[in-house]
ZADRENKE-972577 format. One record per residue (C-alpha): y, z, x. Coordinates in nm, 4 decimals. Example, Ala and Ser with C-alpha at 12.3 -4.5 7.8 and 13.67 -1.06 7.14 Angstrom:
# ZADRENKE-972577
<y: -0.4500, z: 0.7800, x: 1.2300> .
<y: -0.1060, z: 0.7140, x: 1.3670> .
# end
This chain:
# ZADRENKE-972577
<y: 0.0323, z: 0.0768, x: -1.9719> .
<y: 0.0527, z: 0.2122, x: -1.6244> .
<y: 0.0349, z: 0.0193, x: -1.3018> .
<y: 0.0748, z: 0.0103, x: -0.9375> .
<y: 0.2124, z: 0.2640, x: -0.7348> .
<y: 0.1068, z: 0.1563, x: -0.4306> .
<y: 0.1037, z: 0.1647, x: -0.2208> .
<y: 0.1654, z: 0.1553, x: -0.1466> .
<y: 0.2587, z: 0.4452, x: 0.1292> .
<y: 0.4817, z: 0.3904, x: 0.4167> .
<y: 0.4517, z: 0.3761, x: 0.7671> .
<y: 0.6165, z: 0.5693, x: 0.8627> .
<y: 0.4375, z: 0.5354, x: 0.5784> .
<y: 0.4693, z: 0.1846, x: 0.4722> .
<y: 0.3466, z: -0.1643, x: 0.4953> .
<y: 0.4392, z: -0.4988, x: 0.6225> .
<y: 0.3473, z: -0.8128, x: 0.4782> .
<y: 0.5102, z: -0.9689, x: 0.7796> .
<y: 0.2480, z: -1.0991, x: 1.0116> .
<y: 0.2748, z: -0.9889, x: 1.3708> .
<y: 0.4079, z: -1.2632, x: 1.5882> .
<y: 0.5350, z: -1.3446, x: 1.9328> .
<y: 0.7284, z: -1.6435, x: 2.0547> .
<y: 0.5444, z: -1.8390, x: 2.3195> .
<y: 0.6235, z: -2.1948, x: 2.4265> .
<y: 0.8336, z: -2.2324, x: 2.1137> .
<y: 0.5457, z: -2.1464, x: 1.8783> .
<y: 0.4730, z: -1.8478, x: 1.6559> .
<y: 0.1493, z: -1.6807, x: 1.7594> .
<y: -0.0200, z: -1.3937, x: 1.5776> .
<y: -0.1203, z: -1.0935, x: 1.7851> .
<y: -0.4912, z: -1.0036, x: 1.7711> .
<y: -0.6065, z: -0.6977, x: 1.5793> .
<y: -0.7512, z: -0.4078, x: 1.7791> .
<y: -1.0016, z: -0.1767, x: 1.6095> .
<y: -0.8868, z: 0.1863, x: 1.6396> .
<y: -1.1185, z: 0.3814, x: 1.4118> .
<y: -1.4414, z: 0.3313, x: 1.2174> .
<y: -1.5571, z: 0.6248, x: 1.0082> .
<y: -1.6639, z: 0.7016, x: 0.6497> .
<y: -1.7009, z: 0.3271, x: 0.5765> .
<y: -1.3341, z: 0.2769, x: 0.6692> .
<y: -1.2206, z: 0.0584, x: 0.9587> .
<y: -0.8628, z: 0.0758, x: 1.0891> .
<y: -0.7060, z: -0.1953, x: 1.3030> .
<y: -0.3593, z: -0.2113, x: 1.4600> .
<y: -0.1433, z: -0.4678, x: 1.6368> .
<y: 0.2158, z: -0.4967, x: 1.7521> .
<y: 0.4492, z: -0.6372, x: 1.4905> .
<y: 0.7691, z: -0.8354, x: 1.5216> .
<y: 0.9554, z: -0.5449, x: 1.3583> .
<y: 1.1103, z: -0.3963, x: 1.6728> .
<y: 0.7722, z: -0.3422, x: 1.8372> .
<y: 0.6432, z: -0.1132, x: 1.5634> .
<y: 0.2697, z: -0.1026, x: 1.4979> .
<y: 0.1264, z: -0.2795, x: 1.1957> .
<y: -0.1968, z: -0.1391, x: 1.0568> .
<y: -0.4821, z: -0.2861, x: 0.8586> .
<y: -0.7267, z: -0.0634, x: 0.6738> .
<y: -1.0510, z: -0.2139, x: 0.5451> .
<y: -1.3186, z: -0.0594, x: 0.3250> .
<y: -1.5632, z: -0.1395, x: 0.0452> .
<y: -1.5804, z: 0.0888, x: -0.2593> .
<y: -1.8552, z: 0.1237, x: -0.5177> .
<y: -1.6216, z: 0.0541, x: -0.8078> .
<y: -1.4892, z: -0.2170, x: -1.0353> .
<y: -1.1674, z: -0.4040, x: -0.9688> .
<y: -1.0184, z: -0.2418, x: -1.2801> .
<y: -1.0995, z: 0.1082, x: -1.1493> .
<y: -0.9244, z: 0.0486, x: -0.8171> .
<y: -0.6237, z: -0.1024, x: -0.9920> .
<y: -0.6165, z: 0.1942, x: -1.2283> .
<y: -0.5647, z: 0.4324, x: -0.9354> .
<y: -0.3024, z: 0.2135, x: -0.7706> .
<y: -0.1281, z: 0.1727, x: -1.1041> .
<y: -0.1095, z: 0.5440, x: -1.1762> .
<y: 0.2285, z: 0.6108, x: -1.0167> .
<y: 0.2099, z: 0.9859, x: -1.0693> .
<y: -0.1205, z: 1.0124, x: -0.8828> .
<y: 0.0403, z: 0.9173, x: -0.5513> .
<y: 0.0194, z: 1.2638, x: -0.3977> .
<y: -0.3526, z: 1.2880, x: -0.4782> .
<y: -0.4540, z: 1.0107, x: -0.2404> .
<y: -0.1689, z: 0.8373, x: -0.0547> .
<y: -0.1051, z: 1.0075, x: 0.2794> .
<y: 0.1988, z: 1.2400, x: 0.2596> .
<y: 0.3310, z: 1.0764, x: -0.0562> .
<y: 0.5596, z: 1.2830, x: -0.2812> .
<y: 0.7934, z: 1.2508, x: -0.5799> .
<y: 0.6723, z: 0.9101, x: -0.7034> .
<y: 0.8641, z: 0.7365, x: -0.9827> .
<y: 0.8375, z: 0.4086, x: -1.1696> .
<y: 1.1977, z: 0.2848, x: -1.1663> .
<y: 1.1598, z: -0.0316, x: -1.3667> .
<y: 0.9137, z: -0.2903, x: -1.4838> .
<y: 0.9812, z: -0.6471, x: -1.5934> .
<y: 0.6094, z: -0.6933, x: -1.6498> .
<y: 0.2695, z: -0.5719, x: -1.5326> .
<y: 0.3055, z: -0.8018, x: -1.2332> .
<y: 0.6622, z: -0.7109, x: -1.1347> .
<y: 0.7625, z: -0.3474, x: -1.0792> .
<y: 0.9895, z: -0.1184, x: -0.8786> .
<y: 0.8457, z: 0.2060, x: -0.7434> .
<y: 1.0115, z: 0.4994, x: -0.5647> .
<y: 0.8312, z: 0.7315, x: -0.3223> .
<y: 0.9054, z: 0.9983, x: -0.0642> .
<y: 0.7109, z: 1.0177, x: 0.2600> .
<y: 0.6835, z: 1.3721, x: 0.3923> .
<y: 0.7262, z: 1.4269, x: 0.7665> .
<y: 0.6587, z: 1.7377, x: 0.9719> .
<y: 0.9530, z: 1.9596, x: 1.0697> .
<y: 1.2027, z: 1.9011, x: 1.2243> .
<y: 1.1995, z: 1.5347, x: 1.1186> .
<y: 1.3676, z: 1.4499, x: 0.7869> .
<y: 1.1548, z: 1.3154, x: 0.5043> .
<y: 1.1889, z: 0.9456, x: 0.4265> .
<y: 1.2237, z: 0.7732, x: 0.0911> .
<y: 1.2015, z: 0.4129, x: -0.0158> .
<y: 1.1933, z: 0.1743, x: -0.3097> .
<y: 0.9227, z: -0.0916, x: -0.3259> .
<y: 0.9333, z: -0.4161, x: -0.5179> .
<y: 0.5682, z: -0.4544, x: -0.6189> .
<y: 0.4348, z: -0.7919, x: -0.7295> .
<y: 0.0798, z: -0.8601, x: -0.8441> .
<y: -0.1102, z: -1.1874, x: -0.8610> .
<y: -0.4648, z: -1.2435, x: -0.9847> .
<y: -0.6946, z: -1.5196, x: -0.8600> .
<y: -0.9861, z: -1.5494, x: -1.1049> .
<y: -1.1813, z: -1.8063, x: -0.9043> .
<y: -1.2782, z: -1.5440, x: -0.6461> .
<y: -1.1946, z: -1.2313, x: -0.8507> .
<y: -0.9178, z: -1.1352, x: -0.6100> .
<y: -0.5918, z: -0.9444, x: -0.6648> .
<y: -0.2994, z: -0.9664, x: -0.4201> .
<y: -0.0361, z: -0.6926, x: -0.4325> .
<y: 0.2758, z: -0.7487, x: -0.2247> .
<y: 0.5252, z: -0.4712, x: -0.1557> .
<y: 0.8739, z: -0.5228, x: -0.0154> .
<y: 1.1260, z: -0.2515, x: 0.0683> .
<y: 1.4444, z: -0.2689, x: -0.1423> .
<y: 1.6914, z: -0.0444, x: 0.0470> .
<y: 1.9882, z: -0.0920, x: -0.1877> .
<y: 1.8077, z: -0.0568, x: -0.5197> .
<y: 1.9192, z: 0.3089, x: -0.5433> .
<y: 2.1990, z: 0.5083, x: -0.3788> .
<y: 2.0867, z: 0.7091, x: -0.0756> .
<y: 1.9325, z: 1.0470, x: -0.1580> .
<y: 2.1002, z: 1.3481, x: 0.0085> .
<y: 1.8731, z: 1.5125, x: 0.2646> .
<y: 1.6453, z: 1.2099, x: 0.2966> .
<y: 1.6508, z: 0.9069, x: 0.5270> .
<y: 1.6210, z: 0.5789, x: 0.3388> .
<y: 1.3707, z: 0.3297, x: 0.4767> .
<y: 1.5448, z: -0.0062, x: 0.4872> .
<y: 1.2911, z: -0.2424, x: 0.6417> .
<y: 0.9239, z: -0.3025, x: 0.5930> .
<y: 0.6596, z: -0.3983, x: 0.3444> .
<y: 0.2914, z: -0.4419, x: 0.2933> .
<y: 0.0062, z: -0.6015, x: 0.1073> .
<y: -0.3136, z: -0.4986, x: -0.0669> .
<y: -0.5944, z: -0.7514, x: -0.1122> .
<y: -0.8643, z: -0.6420, x: -0.3588> .
<y: -1.1732, z: -0.8596, x: -0.4001> .
<y: -1.4567, z: -0.7930, x: -0.6445> .
<y: -1.7491, z: -0.8893, x: -0.4194> .
<y: -2.0155, z: -0.7808, x: -0.6716> .
<y: -1.9971, z: -0.6316, x: -1.0208> .
<y: -1.9969, z: -0.2834, x: -0.8673> .
<y: -1.8171, z: -0.3271, x: -0.5348> .
<y: -1.4604, z: -0.4025, x: -0.4290> .
<y: -1.3475, z: -0.4926, x: -0.0802> .
<y: -1.0046, z: -0.3517, x: 0.0047> .
<y: -0.7755, z: -0.4779, x: 0.2807> .
<y: -0.4413, z: -0.2981, x: 0.3219> .
<y: -0.1794, z: -0.4143, x: 0.5735> .
<y: 0.1518, z: -0.2420, x: 0.6324> .
<y: 0.4386, z: -0.1741, x: 0.8684> .
<y: 0.7617, z: 0.0190, x: 0.8139> .
<y: 1.0684, z: 0.0970, x: 1.0157> .
<y: 1.1370, z: 0.4650, x: 0.9368> .
<y: 1.4951, z: 0.4471, x: 1.0628> .
<y: 1.6789, z: 0.7496, x: 1.1944> .
<y: 1.5692, z: 0.9407, x: 1.5012> .
<y: 1.1927, z: 0.9243, x: 1.5038> .
<y: 1.0242, z: 0.8441, x: 1.8358> .
<y: 0.8371, z: 0.5138, x: 1.8296> .
<y: 0.5240, z: 0.6809, x: 1.9694> .
<y: 0.5177, z: 0.9163, x: 1.6682> .
<y: 0.5579, z: 0.6302, x: 1.4216> .
<y: 0.2961, z: 0.4174, x: 1.5923> .
<y: 0.0536, z: 0.7073, x: 1.6225> .
<y: 0.0547, z: 0.7547, x: 1.2451> .
<y: -0.0569, z: 0.3959, x: 1.1963> .
<y: -0.4153, z: 0.5199, x: 1.2169> .
<y: -0.3874, z: 0.8325, x: 1.0007> .
<y: -0.2049, z: 0.6636, x: 0.7141> .
<y: -0.4669, z: 0.4016, x: 0.6224> .
<y: -0.7659, z: 0.6197, x: 0.7047> .
<y: -0.6583, z: 0.9275, x: 0.5069> .
<y: -0.5249, z: 0.7187, x: 0.2178> .
<y: -0.8361, z: 0.5057, x: 0.1772> .
<y: -1.0506, z: 0.8183, x: 0.1999> .
<y: -0.8453, z: 0.9704, x: -0.0834> .
<y: -0.8657, z: 0.6501, x: -0.2859> .
<y: -1.2451, z: 0.6500, x: -0.2538> .
<y: -1.2593, z: 1.0045, x: -0.3953> .
<y: -1.0164, z: 0.9463, x: -0.6799> .
<y: -1.1643, z: 0.6200, x: -0.8057> .
<y: -1.4825, z: 0.8021, x: -0.9164> .
<y: -1.2979, z: 1.0221, x: -1.1697> .
<y: -1.3635, z: 0.9228, x: -1.5297> .
<y: -0.9978, z: 0.8360, x: -1.5959> .
<y: -1.0246, z: 0.5564, x: -1.3417> .
<y: -1.3967, z: 0.4773, x: -1.3430> .
<y: -1.3811, z: 0.3995, x: -1.7167> .
<y: -1.0579, z: 0.1981, x: -1.7027> .
<y: -1.0690, z: -0.1663, x: -1.8089> .
<y: -0.8619, z: -0.4709, x: -1.7208> .
<y: -0.6640, z: -0.6570, x: -1.9852> .
<y: -0.6362, z: -1.0352, x: -1.9633> .
<y: -0.4067, z: -1.2810, x: -2.1375> .
<y: -0.5040, z: -1.5967, x: -2.3291> .
<y: -0.5156, z: -1.8100, x: -2.0142> .
<y: -0.7167, z: -1.5543, x: -1.8182> .
<y: -0.4263, z: -1.3966, x: -1.6301> .
<y: -0.4365, z: -1.0247, x: -1.5583> .
<y: -0.1778, z: -0.8504, x: -1.7758> .
<y: -0.2575, z: -0.4811, x: -1.7508> .
<y: -0.4932, z: -0.1869, x: -1.7123> .
<y: -0.6194, z: 0.0210, x: -2.0050> .
<y: -0.7057, z: 0.3860, x: -1.9404> .
<y: -0.9655, z: 0.5738, x: -2.1471> .
<y: -0.8380, z: 0.8136, x: -2.4141> .
# end
């Protein structure tokens, strides 16, 4: 039973679940989202995060698909390079259950920058009342020894929110921010905060229509909890 690779992509490729905040008059205040791109039914927003001034992104789209089909793509760890922007060498490192996994990915960067790698702790929760799945991703910098030739991403995280709005449509909201570490100019990191969600969601929309994913079904436990994804033979 395969599941979630997310995403989950990193910003330099990856995501933050941390909400963007500032301190004002002793209170935590979220920064407003600014729309940066709207094309191909994908809308990308950005805002400053509290992670050293890095940009957090939010990608939003609606796909003509079932919740199981979208989860089937995200859960297919090996398919990372087919849709997630500049993703390479994905591996499932461990899995306590369908809802608790560790995933390794490499994020490719243009020369002369060094490629980045990272380990994500991926946790999944299902909310049957509104047919919604929450996928949280947190960077685990010490899960593996550093890889020679790569820069390990040590801070960041993200979140996917998938909601089955009708029987044939899923709304997707993906938030993320990552500190790439090393010597990468902030303007380069922040500039990619638009390309990463846009290109990735575009790839996800293409891949979800393939029969392997379109015909996938969700598996539920006795109490209605989501326990896995079944792929067609």
